[in-house]
N, C-alpha and C positions, 0 to 999 in steps of 0.2 A: 081237500087235497089241492085243488086248483089255487086257492089263496096262499097256501104255504109255499107252493112253487113260485108264485109271483113275488113274494117277499124276498126270496133268495136271489131273484133276478133284478131287484131294485138297487140302483146305485145312488149314493148320496155324495154331493160335492158342493163346493162353493161356485157360484155363478161367475163367469168371466165375461169380458166385453163382447165376445163372439156370441153369447147367449142373448144379448139385448133384444134382437128382433123377435126371437121365439118367445121370450118372456112377455114382451109387449103384446104380441099376438094373442097368447092365451089369456092374459089379464084384461085386455080391452074387450074381449068377447065374453068375459065372465059376468053373468047376471046376478050372481049371489051377493055381490057387494063386498066380497072379502078382499078384493085387490086394492092397491093404492088409489087415491082419489083420481089421479091422472097418470096412468101408467106411461103414456108417451113421454111425459116430462120426468116423472118420478123414477122410473127404472134407470135411465141413463145417469141421472144425478146420484142415485144410490150406488151404482156400479163405480162411480168416480170418487165417492166419499171415503176418506181414509178411516172413518169411525163407524162404518157399516158394511155388512156383507149380506148378500142374498144367498140362501142355501136352497138347493134343488134336489128333489127326489125324482129319478127318472128311470124309465125302462124302455129299451129299444129306441132311445132318443126322443121318447115322448115324455113331456114334463107331467109328473103325477101330482106334485105338490111343491110349494115354495114357502119359505119363511124368512123374514128379514130380521137380522140381529144388529143392534147398534149399541153404542155407549155414549154417555154424556159426561164422563169424568167421575160421576158419583154412582150411577146405576147402569146396569145393562138394560136394554129394552128389546122386546120381541113384538113385532107388528106384522101385519099383512100375511097372516097364515092363509094360504090358498090351497084348496084341495080339488083336484079334477073330479068332475061329476062321476066318472067311472070308478073312482076309489071311495067316494063318500058312502058312509054307512055300510061298508064292507068289513070283513074281518081283517083285511089287509090294512085298513086305514090306521089302526093303532100302531102297527109296526112302522108304517111310513112316517107317522107323526113322531114316534120315538126316535127314529133315525135323524129327522130334521132337528128335533130338540137336542139330541146328543151333540150334533155338529155345532149348533148355535151355542150351547153351554160351553163346549170346549173353547170356542173362539172367545167368548166373554171372559172365561177364567184366564185365558192366556193374556188378555189385556188388563187383568187385575180387578175385574168386577166380581163382587161377592153377592150382590143382590140384583134380582131381575124383576123388572116391571113388565107385565104381559097385558097388552091392550086387546080386549075382546070386542066383538061386535055386539051392539045392543039389538038383539033380535029374539025370536021365539025360542031359540036354543040357549039363551044366556045362562039361565039357572042350571041347565044340564051341563054346560061347559064349565061353569064355576065348580060344580060338584066333582067333575072329572079332574080338574087341575088341583083341587084340594086333595083328592085321593092320590094322584100320581106324584105331585111335587110338594105337597104340604103348603100350597099357596094360600094366601089370605087375601080377601077382598080389601082393597085400600081406596077404592073410588067406585063410582057408578059402573064403569066398564074396565076397571084396572085391578089386576091381581098382582101380588108380589110374592116371590119366594127366594130363598137363599140357595146359592150354588154350593 
């Protein structure tokens, strides 16, 4: 019951320049390795980039998860999926991920992308994540840590 209430209260949106400080704060403190290599430089650059957007899932102004979507003229790309420790491995996590992916897919479709490359972390969860993305999106492995699926 608690998880279903939480999902209804989660909001999904595109990050704006005013989110920069909060994004950097949560990602710099992330020890999981899911965040960009250098959030202090990468977050401001991504927020200014015309071919990229950061999507946020939040509840009561707390960032629960982020996902960066970009495009290169040929393919859409999804990178830097970050999930707050409080949401990881909960029943809520799937709903939060689905909301982020739906927002990112809408953005990539709107700019004309029909294929998406998703960059995964090479860690102990790699095979489990690959199975999940195969099941949810029909994704195929196209590289050591890269999967692809059609929008």
